[in-house]
N, C-alpha and C positions, 0 to 999 in steps of 0.2 A: 375767707381764703384757701384755695386748695393746699396741701400742705406737701413738700415732695419727699420721701418717706424711705429710707432702706432699711433691712433688716438688723439687729445687730443680738447680740447675749454673750453679760460681760461677767465673769466669775471673779470674785472675790475669797484668796485666801491667805491665810493667817497662822505661821508655824508658830506654834506653843513653847514654847521651854518647861518643863517639863517642874511640875510643883510651882506657877507664878502664876496667883492668882488674876494677877489682871493684867495678862496678855499683853502684847502690844498697844505701846500708847509713841503715839511718831511726836506728841508733844505733849507739854504739859502747863498749867498756870503763867503765863508771864513769861513764856517761851523760855525759862530755862530746861537744859536738856538734860535728860538721865545720859546714864556713865554710857560711853562707848563714842562710836565717831556712827552717821548714818551715810550707806551708799546704794546710790540707785541705776537699778539701766531701765530705761523707758523705751521702748520702740511702739512709731504710730505709724500704721502702713496703710496708708487708701488708692494711693496709687499705682500700682501693682505693674512690675517691669512685662508679664510677661501679656499679651492682649486679648488671654481665653479665659484671667481670671478674673469676676466679676471687681472691678475697682468700686470703694467705698468713696462715702463722704466726708466724713468729720473723723475717720479714727485720727487722726495726726493731730486734728486739735484735740482731741478728748484726750489725748496721748503730753502734750505740749499741756494745757490747761493744768496735767497731774504734775508737770516738772514746775509749773509753773506756784502750782497750790504748797510743793516738800520744800522751795523756797523763800517762802511766805515766813510772818510770823505767826502765824495759825497752824503751819506743815510743819512745824519744826527750824524752821529758816536752815535750812540745809544747807550745806555748803556746797554752790555750786564748780566746784573743784570735783566735787563726789556723786556728780550726778551725769551717766554718759543716756546721753539724748538721742537718738536714731530713727529719723523721722522717713519713709518713702524710700527712697534711691542710699539712705544712706544706711537702710535697716539690711545688708545683706546676711546669708545668714551667717559667714565670715566674719563680723563683724560683732554681732551677735551672740556667739561661739564665744567670740575674744572677750567680749566684755565681759558674760559670765563667767569667764575665766578667770577674770583680773576680781569681780568680788570674790571667788574662792580664795585667790592666793593674798587677798589682803587685809578678809575679814578675820578679828578677832572677839573671843568669848566678852558676851556683852554687849558686840556690835551690833546694830539693826542693817536687814538685807535688803532692798525695795527691788522686786523684778517686776516690773509691768508690761505688758505686750496688749496691744490694739489694730487686728487684722482678721484676715481670718483663720482657722483652722476645719483640718479637712479629714478624714481617712476614707483608701480607694477600698480597705477590706476588712470587716468587722469581725475579726480574731485577735487571741490574744497576746500577739505578735505584731497585730498594728495597734496602739490604744491612739492613736489621733497624734497627726502634726501639727504644731505653729506654722501657718508661713509665710516665709520674710521674703521682702522684695523680693527677692531671683530666684524663687522658686516653683517651678517648673508648673503644666498646668496637668500634670497624671506621671506617675512615677515619684513618688513621693521620698520613697530611700535613695532616687537619686540623688538627695543631694537639695539644696536652697531652701530644705526645713528644719525645724527642730520636732524634735519626735518626746511624747510625753513620758516616755520612759526616763530618756536624760534631764526634764525637770526635775521630776520624779527625784532623782538623785542626787540632782547638784543639792535641790532644798535639804536633802536630807544629811550629806555634805553638811553644809550651814547651820542645820540646828543642833543636829544628833555630835557629830562629829566638831564640826567647829565652836558650836554652842552658841549662834548668835539668832537672835531675834530676825523670823525671816516673815518677808510680805510678802506675799504673788499676787499682783492682779492681773488677768486673763480677760481678754473683750474678743474671745477670738471661736464665735460659733456664729458668726454672719450669714447672713441668705447672699444668696448668687449662685452662678452655673458653675459647680466647683465636678472634678474628676470622680469626686464619691456620693454627686446628689441622688442620684440612682437609688443609693443606697442608705440615705442620710446620713452621710457622711459626718457630716457640720454636726447632729443633735449627738447618735457617738461619740464624737471628741469630747460636746459636752456632758452626758454621761460619763466617761473616762477622767475629767475631770475635776467632778462634781463629786468622786466616791472619795473617801474619809480615810488617810493613812493617820494610825498613829493619834496626835495629838492635834490637829489643820480645823482650823477653824476656818469656814468656806461663807460668803454672799454670793447669792446670785444674783442674776438680772432677772432669769426667767426662770421656768421647768423647765428640765432634758429636752419636752417635746414642743418648747414654744419657740421663737425667735424674738427678739429685743426691738424694738422700733430708733434711729436717728431720725433727725430733719431739721430745715432753720426752723423751729416755730420752739426750739430750746435754745438759749441763747446765740438762736443768729446760723445756730449751723452745729450741732455737739449731738452725741446721744444721749434719750432721755436716762438712762442707767446711771452713765456717768454723773450727768449735769444733776439728776440730785442728789445723787452720792454726794458727792463733792461739799452740795449744800449740809445738808445733812450731819456729817463729820465736822464741818465747821460750826455745829452748835444747833441748826435748824430742825435736828432728833431727839434734842436732848428731853426729854418732857419730865421729866421729875428736878427739873434748874439747882443741878448737882453738881457743876460742872464737868462731866465727863456725858460720851455718849459710849453705850454700852452697843454686843448683839442683837438685842434684844430694840432695844429702842430706833436704830439705824434701821430693826427690819419691818416696825411699826412704823416710821416712815416712812419707809420706800412703799411699803406694803397700800397705803395712804394714797401717795402722790404718782408715783410710777402707771396704773392702771387706768387712775381717772383720765390721765395727761394721754394714753395712747388710744385711750376707747373710742370705735369698739373693739379696736384688736383687742386680743387676752393676750396678755405681759404680765403676771406675777412672780416677783423676787422672792427669792426662798433664802434662809439660812441652817447652816449644820454648826453645832458645834452648842460652845456654853451659854448660853443667850445673860450671863452674864460679865464674860468679858468684855472688859475695856477697847473699844475700840481707839477714839482719841479723848485729850483731851478738850477746853475748851476755850477761846480766847475771846473776854466779853465783849474786848475791846471789838476786834472782830465781827462777834457775835451782834453788838448792837449793830455795826455798819451794815451786815448781810440780813437785819431784819427792813431794815428800812430802802433793801433793793429790789425790784422789782423781777421777780424771778425769771419773765416769759424777755425780758432786758438780757436776760446774762451776764454774766458778770466780767468784771476787769480783767484781762488777759496780759500780762507786760512780756516780755516779749524775750528773746532763752539766747544766751552764751552757750558757743559750743565748747565743748572742753577743751586747750590749744594748750600744747607744753610752754607755758607761759609762768610757770613757778620755783625755773630753774634761778640760783641766787650762785654767781660763780664770776673771778674777776680777771677768769681767763677766756679774751675773749677769740682764740685759737678753738676752744672746745663752743663757744655759744655758736662761732661762726660752723662749729661739724654741725651741730646740733636745728641750725636754720638750710645746709647741706640737704638734714634726711630725711625734713617735711618737704624740702623741693625734689630731691631724690623718689618719696611717697609718690606726688602727687605728679609725678612727669611722667611715674611708671617705672623710671630705672631702678627696681629691684634689686634684681644681682646681676645683670648684666647691662654697661658692662664691667668688668670687676672693677673697677678708678669710680671714682664719685659715687661708686651705688648704695642704695640706703643699705642694701648685707654689710658689705664694705666698712661703712662707716658707725654702721650700727657696732660691730666687731672688737671697733679701734675704741670704740666710746662708753660702750656697755656696764665697765667697773668700776666708772670716774665716782667719784664719792657726790661729789657734784648733781650727781645723776639717781642717786637715790630714791628720791618722790618721782621720781617721770618715767624711768628705764621699763619698768611694767608695761605702763603703756606708751612706751616705744615698740616695745616687744612683740604687744598684743596685734598695735599699730600692722606695723609691719608684718606679722603673719596672718591676720589677714585681708593683707594686697597680695599676699604671695599666694592665696588660696584663688582667690578673686580670678583670674585670669581660666586655672581648670573650672572649676566650676561653672562657669560662664559658657565651657564648651559642652560638660554634659549635658548643663540645663537648654544651651540650642539644639541639640541632640535628642534630648528626651523630647522635646518641643516640635523635632522633627522638622527641623526649621535652616530651606535652600541653602541658603549657605551656608554654614556647618555641612550637611550630608556632602554641597560641590569640595568640599575642605577635603570630606575625607575620602574621596573616590575621586580626585587629584591630588591624593597622596601628601597634603599640603605638607609640609615640617615646622608648621606654630606648633604642633604639640608633642619638639624636642626640647624646651629646657622646661613643660612639665612637671616631668616624675623629680627634678630637681630644685625644683619650688618647692614645691611639697614634701619634700624632706626637710629642708628648709626648715619654712612650716612647721615639722610635726617637730622638729629639733628646741624651736622659739619655746613652745606648748610646754614641752616636755613628754614624758614616756609615762606620767598619770596623772594625764592629760582624759580627760573620755572618749576628749576629739580626735584622739593619736591617731586608734587603732582606723580609723574612718584613711586621717590621712594615708596611712600605709598603704590601705587600699587601693587608694586613685594613686599611690606612686607605682604601684603593679600593674593596675590600668594603663596608667598610657607608657608607660613601660612595652605591656604587652602589644598594646596598638602603636606604637611606632612601628614597631620588630613587622605585624605583620602589614602597615602600611609598607615597607619596604622590601620585605620577602613580595607583595605585590606586583612593587613597582621593579624588582629588580626578576625576579621570577625564581628565590629560591626559594622552594622547599623548609628546607632543612631550618631556617628565622622564625616557619609558622610555630613548627615544633615549641620553639624559643617560645614564641608569641603564646601558644599555651597556657606551659609552663604558669610566668607568667599571671597570668586570668586567673588560672587556678592557687596562685596563692591569694587573690586579691579576694577572690571568691571565697578561701578561710574565713578572712577578716569582715567580711560582708555580707554570709551566705545567701545573704534574701535580694541581692540589688539586682534591680531587671538588667540593665546594662551592661554588666560584667558576664549574666547570663547570656545575653543574648551578643558579646561581641565572642564568647567562648561560641557558640551557636554557629556565628560567620565565618572562625575559621576552621572548623569541622565542617563546612557548605566547603569554603576551598577548598580544603582536602578531599573531600568530594565522598566522607560521610557521612549524606546527607540523616539516615537514621538518628545521629550522632545530637544534628544541629533541630532535628526536631526537638527530638527530649526538651533541649536545653532550652527553645524556644516557648515551648510549650510550661517549662520548669517557671518561666521569665512569666508569661500571662498568668500565670498565677497570682501576681503580686505588683503588676502593671496589664489590666488586663482593659486597657481604655490606649493603648501607648500601635496605634498607628503600625510603624514601624514594625514591630514586633510579627504581628498581622503578615505582614507582606512579607517579609522573611519567611514566614512559613508558607507563603503560598511560593516563594521560587523554590525554597525545598520540597516541597511535595512533588514542585512541576519535575527539578530535575529526578523523582524517584521513581516521575508515573501516578502518581499519585494524585492524576488530574479529581478526582472528586472533590481532594479535603483540600488540591490548589485552590480549585473554584471560590468555595467557602472560605478561605482564609482572607483570598484579594478581596474578595468580594464584602466583608465583616472588616479588610482597611481601611476605603475608599469609602464606605458608611460610617464610622468614625472620622473619616476624615474627607470629603470630594473631590478636597483642592487637593489630596493627599500624589503630587508625580510620581514619584518610586511604586504606591500601592497599583496606579496606575494602568503603570509598566508592565511590572509586575500579573496581571490578571491576562494584558494581552498578552505577554507571554504563555498564562496556561493556556488563552483561546491557539495563538500558535502552534504547540504542541498538540494541540487537539484537531488539528489543518483546518481551521478553520482561520486564515490567512487575511480574508475582511472583517474580519469583527477587531481580531489582535489589531490589524493597520488603523483602522478604527479609534481603539483605543490608544495607538501611539500617537497617531491625532493631535487625540484632543489632550498628550502628557503636554504636547509641544505649545496648545495652542493657550495651556492655565502658565507654561514655562517654559520660552522660546529661548532657554539656554540648554535645558534639556539634553544631553550631547548622546546619551542609550539610546534615546526614542527615533535621533533621527541616523543611528548606525544601525538600528533595527529595521526599519524600514529602507532604506539601504540593501540592506540583503536583500528584503523579496523582493523589493523590484527585481534584483540582478536574478533569482530565480524563477522570477514571468522575464527575464530578455528585458528585461529594459534598460538597458543602461544609462543608458543617457540618464535617467531620475535615479540613477541607484549610484552612481557618480556624485550626484547635485549632494544628495541625504546623507550622504557618507562626507562630502567638503562641506557640508553644512554643522556636521558635528565636528568638526575638525577644529571649523574654527571660535570653538566654546571650548575644544577642548586638543590644542595640538600639538599637545606629546604621548598620544597615546598611539603605541608604538602598533599593537596588532593592526588599526583602526590604517594606520599608514598603511601597512603589509596590503590591506585587505582594497584599498583606493589603488593600491599600486596593481593589483592582480586583475581588477578589473579594468586597470585603463589600457591594462595587455590586451584582455578578450577586444578593447577596440582599435588593439595595434598603436595607442599612442607610447612607444619605447619610451622614450624621449622623459613623454611626465611618467610614466610607471618608475622610472629609475631617476626620477629622481624621487619621488614620495619614498623609495626603496631606501635609500641613501641617508633620508633623512633619519627615517628609523632607527635605524645603525647609527646615525649621529650622535641620538639623544642616548641611546644604551650599544655601546658597541659590543658590550663583549654578550648579550643578552639575545637566549634562544630562537625570538622572537626575532630582532633583526637578521639574526644570519641565517637565518629561512625566507626572511624576502628576497637578499643580498642571494642568497639559494636557485631561489622561483623563476629571478628576473635571468638571470645567467643560460641557466635551463632551458629557458621560456627562446631565449634569442642565438642559442645551439653556440652560447663562448665559453669552454666547455675546458679552455685551461684558468679563466677565473672563477668557473664554477669549479674546478679539480683545487683552485683555492682554499675556496670558503670551504668547500666541503672537508677536506684533511684539516684545517684546523675548527671545526665546528666539532666532527667525530670525535677527534683527541679529549675536548672535551664534554662531549655529550656523548658515554659511549655508549649506552643500551638505546638507540634512534636509529631503529631499525629498516628505517626506509630512508634516510640520510646515504645506511652502509649502502645501502640497494644499489641507491643512486652514484654512490663514489666507485660501484664496481662496475654501473654501468659504465662511466667516464672509460676508465681501464677499461672494458670489455671493446671500446669507440677506437679507443687510441694505439692496440696492439698490442695490453699487457695481460693477455688471458691469465695468467698461472696469479698476479696480482690481482685483476679478477675476481677469480675466484678464490679467493685467500678472504677479500668482502663479503662477498656473498657466503661464505662462513662466519664470520663475525655477524652477518644481520641473519642469518639462518639462529644466532646461539639469544638473541637480542627480541627474538619473536617472529622474521617475516615468514607469512605465511602464502605471499599467490608467488607459487610455481609457475603458474601456468606465465604469469606477464614472461618468467623469465623462459623459457620454452617455446614462446610462439614472436617473443623479439628476436631480431635477424642480428642485432647489437652483438647477441648470445652465442650464437649461429656456432662458435672453434671452442668457447667455452665451455659449451654444453656435452663437446665434446672428448674434454680432457676427462683422464683416471681419475686425479681427484676431484671433480663433480659429478661423476656417477656415484663415488664413497657417499657423499656426502649427499647425495639425492637423496641415497638408500637410508642414511641414516636417520634425517628428519620428516622422509618421509614415505616411509616404507611401508607402512599404511591406505 
């Protein structure tokens, strides 16, 4: 029978307390426990959220099997309440981080701590600063530093803290070098991660399912669907590896057993398990009854796998029915997403009310971690969607969605729950600044307020200080500089971000946009082509490449690309707007209006495009229709620069000087440096016989930078004004050369 196999690479790490001869011993004969408590965090991910990350077949089953082993007599009969099992969509980065924090918070000297991770491991850049990442369920397909992942640096920090500072016995099992198309595939990312995991620090003993340059297999031939290493490893530690029959399995014995079983099982594929450390280290103690039963089992038929029970808040002992009701409401609020709003009966408010009750001492840490993880999930998901250039997420930002408004406060609450000493605390603070900056930037664009762009930039710079290699922060700083028309600085930030996220198409698309504005069309073309090379369906990359052709005068090719973007995403409004502008340039007013209306169907509150459509209709003498669009624009942003400009344009075009003067007066009082608006107001005063007032406004226009003297001298409306002594002085003052 042909076997359906996926590849995997597993690493088993034992943290050894200095001076302890027999190492980690999860069980002893008869099931008698050693002193201290055993706690475990077990993660198994087969079905990743991001469709661009290759799914696995049996990683979750391996994790479940390991959890069942720990709860069994052979595994030490670990209390289910001390095992956190996170499978597939439950294994978000927030939940993983929170569970690890729980280990550090609760573990004491003499305790045993077990961390198990089965899923993908990868790295995008093989540098010292990026030793590798464990990919959680909500990991992005690229830009791993953006979140949804767990860095090996953090993992080593936790191991060191637990084994050296807390003096717990630490066991770390990672099955995180599996095959699949990942961001680091082209540079051997999974193998590099495995190599870094295999490095020895201090007293660790490690068992690897294969050499660093190999991949291990999983398939249905082992236990009906298991990883071959995990399958034989569990059989070995339960006694089949006990070569000398002394009732224990040491490192040398498990290495020998795996070396006999695995290569034969996977032939002709090459997979040779390896170990590092003291060969006499005891890995497990053997229960004779379990071993006798195991010897009767056909390994090809698999092991019996019992069901799992998730960790619940079910150990509260209290006669206070109100308290029990509050705990129930807390759980309900988290499940429904009522985390901190509305304040009444939110999970946050309930927790603040009951967290110090003596009856909750055993579970308050769990409640704290669960709430912290939930408070992070929304922001993490938004970052993940952005990193994968998800069209829905991009449109949320383009339409200035307010969904991000609550993220900073939620992240601050999550950080408060974890505390300043938690290793993830700085990351959360960085994200607080990131989303604050994002909200300021969106508001600046929505209301055309340049002052908010400066505030947004300051927030992002604070975020970058805390996470200096985060591509999504660098990208945001680049985009803010783009909006400020500082294109050189935007390019610098985008290029810096590319060093950390070379396969993120949004960065290349943004580079294309900045190069286009700089007039560097060669680099703009290269960047745009790179964006759609990485993702041929990425509409923003296609659109920006279209702009590159447009700026170079090739409107035919530009329009082809805009239409291609629309064919991929019929709701991509910017492509409609650009097509409308191009048709207008060709004097095809009917098509121009059609395209602008199509774009507004998807982005009905775009003030600039409403004004543009109004102007197009004016050119066709559709005065009432034009007025309707101008008025709609103003109703959306009553005191916006763009809204006023639209209505002024309409009144000037229809020669309604009374209303034009009214709008211009208000507008020029607010926007005092718009020299053309000042010129228009001067023209109205000249047309209505207020020559000296007209001259005064011409002076304001000249001070603001109005340079078109010829238009004034040849305009019959200014005949009397230019004869004034005051005007002649102004003319000599501003145009003497």
